[in-house]
DOGU-7800 format. One record per residue: residue in one letter; x, y, z of N, C-alpha, C in turn. Coordinates in pm, whole numbers, plus 50000, padded with zeros to 5 digits. Layout:
   r     n.X     n.Y     n.Z    ca.X    ca.Y    ca.Z     c.X     c.Y     c.Z
   a       X       Y       Z       X       Y       Z       X       Y       Z
...
// end
This chain:
   r     n.X     n.Y     n.Z    ca.X    ca.Y    ca.Z     c.X     c.Y     c.Z
   m   50081   49871   49999   50009   49977   50011   50089   50123   49987
   l   50061   50299   49949   50126   50322   49942   50128   50423   50091
   t   50194   50500   50074   50223   50579   50222   50096   50705   50133
   f   50072   50750   50288   49957   50880   50216   50020   51019   50155
   e   50206   51049   50170   50266   51121   50097   50235   51122   49979
   e   50278   50974   49893   50248   50932   49763   50133   51016   49649
   f   50022   51004   49721   49938   51052   49667   49876   51234   49670
   e   49875   51236   49524   49836   51437   49560   49747   51428   49521
   e   49644   51572   49576   49587   51640   49549   49569   51671   49356
   v   49482   51631   49314   49470   51680   49129   49413   51855   49117
   r   49530   51925   49094   49522   52043   49122   49408   52095   48976
   n   49463   52017   48831   49298   52068   48778   49269   51956   48672
   p   49191   51916   48803   49092   51777   48739   49029   51777   48597
   r   48920   51920   48524   48893   51879   48356   49081   51840   48303
   n   49207   51885   48340   49251   51832   48273   49331   51738   48247
   f   49317   51642   48384   49343   51502   48449   49272   51402   48417
   f   49147   51471   48465   49035   51333   48441   48948   51324   48358
   k   48996   51248   48255   49009   51273   48061   49019   51109   48080
   i   48902   51117   47935   48905   50930   47887   49042   50837   47908
   g   49003   50740   47977   49219   50692   47937   49260   50695   48017
   r   49262   50814   48151   49371   50793   48262   49357   50672   48320
   v   49437   50704   48385   49493   50567   48463   49554   50603   48619
   f   49489   50589   48712   49552   50622   48852   49535   50521   48980
   i   49584   50570   49065   49550   50474   49210   49530   50609   49297
   t   49413   50541   49369   49379   50575   49488   49378   50491   49642
   s   49366   50564   49731   49311   50480   49831   49173   50475   49797
   w   49119   50309   49819   48953   50257   49836   48930   50198   49923
   t   48772   50236   49939   48715   50189   50115   48600   50065   50017
   e   48569   49976   50088   48516   49858   50017   48500   49732   50118
   p   48379   49625   50090   48387   49548   50204   48488   49454   50196
   d   48482   49385   50291   48610   49281   50303   48522   49168   50240
   g   48546   49137   50107   48477   49014   50085   48446   48899   50182
   r   48458   48846   50305   48422   48774   50376   48434   48812   50523
   t   48388   48959   50561   48327   49034   50659   48214   49150   50657
   g   48260   49165   50538   48165   49254   50520   48208   49410   50592
   q   48359   49406   50672   48369   49492   50768   48450   49603   50666
   p   48413   49771   50685   48550   49839   50575   48676   49806   50511
   h   48747   49776   50455   48853   49775   50439   48941   49840   50279
   t   49049   49922   50342   49102   50033   50310   49221   49949   50184
   k   49222   49960   50079   49350   49904   50030   49388   50050   49870
   d   49530   50016   49805   49513   50076   49692   49449   50060   49634
   a   49366   50078   49509   49294   50042   49395   49289   50137   49253
   r   49320   50115   49151   49381   50135   49003   49226   50223   48973
   f   49194   50250   48897   49136   50280   48831   49129   50349   48701
   v   49034   50378   48579   49072   50417   48472   48972   50493   48398
   v   48973   50611   48445   48840   50700   48330   48758   50689   48289
   v   48648   50663   48248   48575   50655   48088   48491   50753   48055
   k   48471   50852   48167   48381   50946   48144   48368   51018   48244
   p   48448   51147   48177   48462   51266   48296   48331   51321   48301
   g   48299   51348   48464   48209   51464   48521   48268   51631   48513
   a   48126   51700   48578   48174   51753   48571   48210   51733   48771
   g   48285   51694   48813   48333   51713   49022   48327   51585   49000
   f   48355   51484   48926   48328   51367   48950   48357   51279   48818
   s   48425   51139   48791   48416   51094   48658   48400   50888   48677
   v   48330   50887   48558   48269   50718   48603   48413   50674   48557
   c   48412   50597   48686   48562   50493   48604   48517   50325   48603
   l   48640   50282   48571   48650   50100   48525   48738   50073   48657
   r   48712   49963   48720   48862   49892   48837   48945   49813   48769
   i   49076   49842   48789   49155   49757   48751   49232   49682   48815
   s   49193   49578   48863   49218   49498   48947   49270   49387   48916
   t   49397   49296   48992   49447   49148   49004   49386   49037   49049
   y   49255   49080   49158   49181   48970   49191   49294   48913   49310
   s   49371   48946   49360   49488   48887   49477   49529   48784   49316
   g   49607   48867   49250   49709   48751   49153   49627   48647   49061
   q   49535   48677   49101   49414   48553   49061   49381   48577   48894
   a   49364   48674   48854   49355   48768   48744   49172   48659   48732
   t   49170   48642   48645   49011   48555   48624   48991   48420   48676
   t   49110   48397   48735   49108   48267   48785   49030   48271   48930
   k   49017   48374   48974   48947   48387   49074   48796   48318   49081
   p   48746   48215   49184   48599   48236   49158   48515   48339   49177
   g   48364   48300   49105   48306   48410   49086   48351   48533   48967
   v   48449   48574   48933   48511   48661   48852   48420   48605   48693
   i   48362   48672   48619   48326   48646   48495   48407   48669   48373
   p   48527   48581   48312   48612   48633   48215   48564   48701   48082
   y   48474   48763   48055   48408   48728   47936   48341   48888   47977
   q   48376   48963   48050   48391   49102   48142   48491   49162   48170
   h   48642   49101   48114   48730   49152   48125   48837   49099   48034
   a   48913   49234   48015   49036   49238   47903   49204   49299   48026
   a   49254   49184   47983   49432   49215   48032   49458   49387   48034
   v   49499   49426   48060   49597   49561   48118   49741   49520   48084
   v   49790   49554   47989   49916   49557   47923   49982   49690   47915
   e   50148   49672   47918   50242   49822   47912   50236   49857   47778
   q   50248   49967   47731   50269   49964   47630   50388   49912   47519
   g   50313   49820   47412   50436   49744   47335   50498   49642   47401
   h   50379   49562   47498   50429   49432   47574   50327   49353   47474
   p   50293   49178   47560   50203   49124   47547   50187   49101   47638
   p   50023   49035   47627   49954   48972   47816   50017   48889   47820
   a   50027   48895   47949   50054   48752   48065   49941   48710   48119
   w   49929   48596   48068   49794   48468   48147   49830   48448   48244
   i   49734   48426   48368   49736   48337   48432   49755   48165   48458
   d   49814   48121   48489   49801   47934   48523   49653   47897   48513
   g   49575   47872   48431   49446   47826   48432   49314   47906   48420
   e   49378   48043   48312   49286   48133   48283   49234   48149   48150
   d   49127   48155   48137   49042   48086   47994   49072   48232   47908
   f   49187   48207   47896   49222   48358   47756   49099   48372   47606
   p   49113   48324   47602   49018   48316   47492   48893   48350   47545
   k   48832   48409   47654   48743   48446   47662   48708   48586   47744
   l   48866   48587   47739   48882   48743   47772   48899   48813   47677
   l   48834   48986   47681   48824   49075   47589   48999   49087   47510
   p   49073   49151   47342   49144   49156   47403   49212   49291   47542
   p   49335   49333   47490   49387   49358   47584   49438   49559   47609
   i   49413   49562   47696   49415   49754   47666   49556   49781   47690
   e   49603   49843   47608   49736   49909   47641   49727   50052   47717
   i   49823   50058   47787   49817   50187   47818   49982   50266   47895
   k   50022   50358   47864   50122   50422   47851   50193   50437   48041
   i   50257   50387   48080   50323   50470   48196   50428   50537   48186
   e   50315   50631   48270   50396   50777   48305   50475   50813   48426
   g   50424   50738   48571   50430   50787   48674   50540   50643   48716
   q   50640   50762   48804   50785   50703   48811   50723   50552   48939
   g   50791   50478   48956   50769   50362   49015   50719   50259   49045
   v   50547   50264   48932   50483   50182   48921   50459   50162   48806
   d   50385   50033   48856   50433   49938   48657   50267   49797   48661
   v   50212   49750   48624   50169   49666   48497   50192   49576   48629
   s   50056   49511   48669   50082   49356   48685   49995   49230   48624
   p   50124   49176   48617   50074   49090   48486   49921   49034   48507
   a   49885   49047   48623   49728   48983   48706   49643   49104   48665
   s   49687   49200   48616   49584   49329   48586   49459   49247   48463
   r   49350   49360   48526   49218   49304   48396   49146   49412   48450
   i   49083   49481   48332   48990   49583   48381   48828   49464   48321
   n   48771   49539   48448   48577   49485   48436   48499   49581   48366
   f   48515   49517   48292   48399   49670   48170   48255   49626   48235
   a   48147   49555   48361   48048   49570   48386   48062   49605   48506
   k   48092   49682   48523   48093   49727   48679   48180   49829   48691
   p   48120   49979   48635   48159   50108   48684   48132   50131   48807
   y   48206   50253   48829   48198   50342   48964   48259   50475   48962
   t   48197   50545   49054   48196   50735   49062   48283   50749   49132
   i   48432   50828   49073   48468   50860   49153   48495   51020   49172
   e   48451   51061   49276   48484   51267   49318   48628   51255   49301
   h   48615   51422   49259   48775   51494   49211   48845   51508   49285
   n   48748   51511   49382   48894   51598   49523   48946   51481   49596
   i   48963   51408   49560   49040   51305   49638   49186   51303   49574
   k   49281   51223   49654   49430   51184   49628   49477   51095   49587
   v   49547   51113   49433   49528   51030   49357   49683   51001   49284
   r   49765   50931   49297   49920   50920   49200   49852   50847   49083
   n   49938   50961   48952   49918   50893   48838   49982   50784   48773
   v   49942   50702   48686   50008   50591   48672   50008   50592   48553
   g   49939   50644   48446   49985   50675   48359   49830   50692   48186
   r   49810   50680   48077   49693   50627   48016   49705   50532   47919
   v   49520   50503   47851   49571   50403   47800   49525   50490   47635
   v   49608   50380   47551   49680   50471   47449   49641   50391   47275
   g   49657   50471   47215   49682   50403   47054   49515   50379   47049
   e   49512   50278   46999   49381   50215   46964   49312   50085   47038
   s   49348   50097   47154   49269   50021   47299   49183   50222   47380
   v   49189   50289   47354   49090   50381   47366   48992   50353   47288
   r   49036   50328   47141   48915   50293   47089   48847   50170   47167
   q   48903   50078   47182   48833   49914   47212   48840   49936   47397
   l   48830   50091   47481   48790   50069   47603   48666   50137   47618
   e   48635   50221   47480   48512   50289   47501   48382   50105   47441
   h   48454   50069   47340   48407   49981   47287   48339   49879   47375
   y   48389   49779   47412   48350   49702   47540   48269   49773   47646
   l   48249   49912   47728   48246   49957   47841   48091   49981   47745
   a   48082   49989   47626   47892   50077   47549   47839   49903   47528
   h   47946   49849   47487   47899   49655   47509   47809   49633   47653
   f   47904   49652   47729   47859   49573   47813   47727   49651   47910
   l   47711   49801   47874   47618   49843   47988   47512   49877   47881
   g   47532   49858   47723   47394   49906   47670   47347   49996   47598
   f   47484   50043   47541   47541   50221   47484   47586   50189   47338
   q   47522   50313   47273   47616   50315   47142   47711   50373   47136
   v   47806   50393   47055   47923   50460   47070   47862   50593   46973
   v   47941   50764   47010   47895   50818   46909   48032   50926   46902
   p   48080   51005   46796   48182   51097   46785   48230   51178   46905
   k   48328   51203   46958   48390   51370   47053   48488   51366   47022
   h   48513   51545   47139   48611   51603   47088   48757   51552   47153
   p   48874   51530   47101   48998   51495   47124   49015   51547   47256
   t   48981   51668   47266   49060   51704   47412   48960   51665   47577
   e   48870   51528   47464   48868   51511   47651   48870   51403   47625
   y   48994   51314   47609   49097   51256   47611   49164   51218   47675
   a   49282   51123   47775   49414   51164   47788   49496   51155   47707
   d   49489   51061   47544   49543   50990   47496   49517   51128   47382
   a   49481   51232   47325   49440   51317   47239   49468   51278   47128
   t   49551   51161   47068   49563   51138   46916   49524   51097   46819
   d   49390   51018   46936   49291   50912   46846   49182   51023   46769
   t   49162   50996   46685   48964   51020   46651   48876   50923   46797
   h   48794   50997   46842   48728   50921   46941   48589   50940   46923
   e   48490   50874   47030   48329   50877   47002   48340   50883   47133
   e   48227   50874   47179   48122   50903   47307   48007   50872   47320
   l   47989   50793   47487   47921   50666   47536   47722   50769   47488
   a   47629   50715   47448   47523   50723   47392   47397   50684   47454
   m   47347   50653   47510   47204   50531   47544   47166   50564   47383
   s   47153   50385   47321   47106   50385   47239   46979   50407   47244
   q   46878   50344   47331   46760   50337   47354   46715   50500   47320
   y   46754   50562   47389   46733   50741   47386   46782   50819   47318
   p   46758   50848   47154   46848   50898   47087   46782   51068   47081
   y   46717   51114   47159   46711   51262   47122   46830   51337   47266
   q   46889   51466   47185   46955   51522   47303   46922   51541   47417
   h   46991   51540   47535   47014   51588   47654   47025   51750   47704
   y   46897   51772   47771   46977   51929   47793   46961   51942   47922
   y   47082   52022   47948   47083   52028   48121   47075   52160   48147
// end
């Protein structure tokens, strides 16, 4: 677990919390066996920035078991790999059922990608922008498009064009999620 000093407040959330940003934060959730609150470092990737919060997906190793952990549904996951590296599979993992891997470019010093890292596309989280984080890096290249399409698939959305400045990797043409069953414009 990282020390409190290794996390920092995000000074410009609008520039940091963009689609594809990968970060670590201290996260509290119920323990799977006891239900008691348990705090640990957790990795997330931003999939939909908002005003003061972002919708993110959790990147987990499932205690080093990847998708072999009982109860984990492999086809809802993709391996996370460092840019330019092949995915690593855990013994007993049914890798043909996994989605193609998501590549990230490591930008933070002293951080890496565990071979057991997997993104769960079926379980989004809301992350407030006032939390302290440690930057890991960003999703890059074709993986940005894959990230959006996988999420859209599991949540029942369609993908529509979006402005490149909304992405951590602003070098690609990108698309935005929209509810397919609600084709009208949202007015706020």
